[in-house]
C-alpha positions as a LaTeX table, in Angstrom:
\begin{tabular}{lrrr}
\hline
Residue & $x$ (\AA) & $y$ (\AA) & $z$ (\AA) \\
\hline
Met1 & 44.95 & $-16.49$ & 15.01 \\
Pro2 & 41.94 & $-17.57$ & 12.89 \\
Val3 & 41.44 & $-15.96$ & 9.51 \\
Val4 & 38.15 & $-14.07$ & 9.27 \\
Lys5 & 36.74 & $-13.99$ & 5.77 \\
Gln6 & 35.59 & $-10.52$ & 4.78 \\
His7 & 32.41 & $-10.17$ & 2.77 \\
Ser8 & 32.88 & $-8.52$ & $-0.57$ \\
Lys9 & 30.94 & $-5.32$ & $-1.13$ \\
Ile10 & 28.76 & $-7.16$ & $-3.65$ \\
Glu11 & 27.88 & $-9.79$ & $-1.04$ \\
Thr12 & 27.03 & $-7.04$ & 1.46 \\
Ile13 & 24.87 & $-5.29$ & $-1.15$ \\
Lys14 & 23.06 & $-8.55$ & $-1.94$ \\
Thr15 & 22.43 & $-9.21$ & 1.75 \\
Leu16 & 21.09 & $-5.71$ & 2.41 \\
Phe17 & 19.06 & $-5.62$ & $-0.83$ \\
Val18 & 16.86 & $-8.42$ & 0.51 \\
Ser19 & 15.83 & $-6.17$ & 3.41 \\
Val20 & 14.56 & $-3.37$ & 1.18 \\
Thr21 & 10.79 & $-3.52$ & 0.82 \\
Asp22 & 10.41 & $-1.20$ & $-2.19$ \\
Lys23 & 13.16 & $-2.33$ & $-4.55$ \\
Thr24 & 11.78 & $-0.29$ & $-7.46$ \\
Arg25 & 12.08 & 2.90 & $-5.43$ \\
Leu26 & 15.60 & 1.94 & $-4.33$ \\
Ile27 & 16.82 & 1.25 & $-7.86$ \\
Thr28 & 15.24 & 4.51 & $-9.02$ \\
Lys29 & 17.16 & 6.41 & $-6.30$ \\
Ile30 & 20.39 & 4.74 & $-7.37$ \\
Ala31 & 19.74 & 5.37 & $-11.08$ \\
Glu32 & 19.12 & 9.07 & $-10.42$ \\
His33 & 22.15 & 9.57 & $-8.18$ \\
Glu34 & 24.43 & 12.29 & $-9.59$ \\
Thr35 & 27.49 & 10.02 & $-9.81$ \\
Ile36 & 25.62 & 7.12 & $-11.38$ \\
Asn37 & 22.98 & 8.63 & $-13.69$ \\
Thr38 & 22.08 & 5.38 & $-15.44$ \\
Lys39 & 18.73 & 4.11 & $-16.71$ \\
Phe40 & 16.55 & 2.19 & $-14.27$ \\
Leu41 & 16.21 & $-0.85$ & $-16.54$ \\
Ser42 & 19.96 & $-1.05$ & $-17.09$ \\
Leu43 & 20.52 & $-1.18$ & $-13.34$ \\
Arg44 & 17.74 & $-3.64$ & $-12.67$ \\
Asn45 & 18.80 & $-5.97$ & $-15.47$ \\
Thr46 & 22.55 & $-5.90$ & $-14.86$ \\
Trp47 & 23.57 & $-4.50$ & $-11.49$ \\
Phe48 & 20.81 & $-6.21$ & $-9.49$ \\
Ser49 & 20.38 & $-9.39$ & $-11.46$ \\
Asn50 & 21.24 & $-12.95$ & $-10.51$ \\
Tyr51 & 21.29 & $-13.71$ & $-14.22$ \\
Arg52 & 24.00 & $-11.10$ & $-14.86$ \\
Gly53 & 25.86 & $-11.84$ & $-11.66$ \\
Trp54 & 25.29 & $-8.59$ & $-9.76$ \\
Ser55 & 27.74 & $-6.68$ & $-11.93$ \\
Ile56 & 27.89 & $-3.40$ & $-10.00$ \\
Pro57 & 31.04 & $-1.54$ & $-11.11$ \\
Asp58 & 33.66 & $-1.16$ & $-8.38$ \\
Glu59 & 33.58 & 2.63 & $-8.58$ \\
His60 & 29.86 & 2.69 & $-7.69$ \\
Gln61 & 29.71 & 0.04 & $-4.96$ \\
Asp62 & 30.28 & 2.47 & $-2.06$ \\
Thr63 & 27.54 & 4.78 & $-3.34$ \\
Val64 & 25.13 & 1.87 & $-3.78$ \\
Leu65 & 25.90 & 0.62 & $-0.25$ \\
Asn66 & 25.28 & 4.07 & 1.22 \\
Ile67 & 21.96 & 4.46 & $-0.60$ \\
Ile68 & 20.80 & 0.99 & 0.47 \\
Arg69 & 21.76 & 1.65 & 4.10 \\
Arg70 & 19.94 & 5.00 & 4.11 \\
Thr71 & 16.88 & 3.36 & 2.54 \\
Ile72 & 16.82 & 0.63 & 5.20 \\
Asn73 & 17.19 & 3.26 & 7.95 \\
Glu74 & 14.27 & 5.23 & 6.47 \\
Gln75 & 12.19 & 2.03 & 6.33 \\
Asn76 & 12.98 & 1.30 & 9.96 \\
Asp77 & 12.09 & 4.87 & 10.98 \\
Asp78 & 8.76 & 4.57 & 9.14 \\
Asn79 & 8.01 & 1.33 & 10.97 \\
Asn80 & 8.61 & 2.81 & 14.41 \\
\hline
\end{tabular}
């Protein structure tokens, strides 16, 4: 049976992030989320940075994925 390589959550986040049209709005939503509550610039410069290696803490990756997915769904609804 062939081994199927699973994408890490970070890789999934990076892939979905590209699809978000208003990244500033997305990062603001994430920064203001009750379980994250971190400054916008900190997130932009560390969590969502190629320079810093997309260093989203493990405990926040599920929340970030959910927010990105909701944002993409909202975008798609607005376009239809």
